[in-house]
DRENMARLO-991021 format. One record per residue (C-alpha): chain; y negated, z negated, x; residue number from 1. Coordinates in steps of 0.5 Angstrom, whole numbers, plus 500, padded with zeros to 3 digits. Each point is the difference from the previous one (the first is absolute). Example, Ala and Ser with C-alpha at 12.3 -4.5 7.8 and 13.67 -1.06 7.14 Angstrom:
2
chaine,c2,c3,c1,num
A,509,484,525,1
A,493,502,502,2
% end
This chain:
79
chaine,c2,c3,c1,num
A,746,092,230,1
A,493,498,504,2
A,499,507,502,3
A,500,502,493,4
A,494,495,498,5
A,496,499,506,6
A,496,505,504,7
A,497,505,495,8
A,495,504,502,9
A,496,507,497,10
A,505,505,503,11
A,506,496,497,12
A,497,499,493,13
A,498,507,500,14
A,508,502,502,15
A,502,496,494,16
A,495,503,495,17
A,502,507,502,18
A,507,498,500,19
A,499,497,493,20
A,496,506,498,21
A,505,505,503,22
A,506,496,496,23
A,497,501,493,24
A,498,507,502,25
A,508,501,502,26
A,502,498,493,27
A,495,504,496,28
A,501,506,504,29
A,508,499,501,30
A,499,502,507,31
A,505,497,505,32
A,496,502,506,33
A,494,496,498,34
A,505,494,498,35
A,502,500,507,36
A,493,500,503,37
A,498,494,495,38
A,506,497,503,39
A,498,501,507,40
A,493,497,499,41
A,502,494,496,42
A,505,498,505,43
A,495,501,506,44
A,495,496,496,45
A,505,494,498,46
A,504,500,506,47
A,493,501,504,48
A,503,505,505,49
A,497,507,502,50
A,502,506,504,51
A,499,496,506,52
A,504,493,498,53
A,497,493,500,54
A,494,502,505,55
A,505,505,504,56
A,493,504,502,57
A,496,494,502,58
A,497,501,507,59
A,502,495,506,60
A,493,498,502,61
A,502,494,505,62
A,504,505,504,63
A,499,498,508,64
A,504,505,503,65
A,494,505,500,66
A,495,497,505,67
A,499,506,504,68
A,492,502,501,69
A,499,507,498,70
A,495,504,505,71
A,496,505,496,72
A,498,506,504,73
A,494,504,498,74
A,501,508,499,75
A,495,505,501,76
A,500,506,495,77
A,496,505,504,78
A,506,501,505,79
% end
């Protein structure tokens, strides 16, 4: 229940607004495809999930496994 009321940002609000708009359009046009799209947008906005899940696409910046020093070599284009 905390997830529904906390951590609202611009993208979550935009998904909610687009979902509501698409739901209204689905009822006006009597189109099930638009209704399914509206349901998906509303679900992602209310549950705060996306295509990657809850921070599933986050990059791990604290990884200490790759500490090799990279040696760069200058290439001569005239050869």
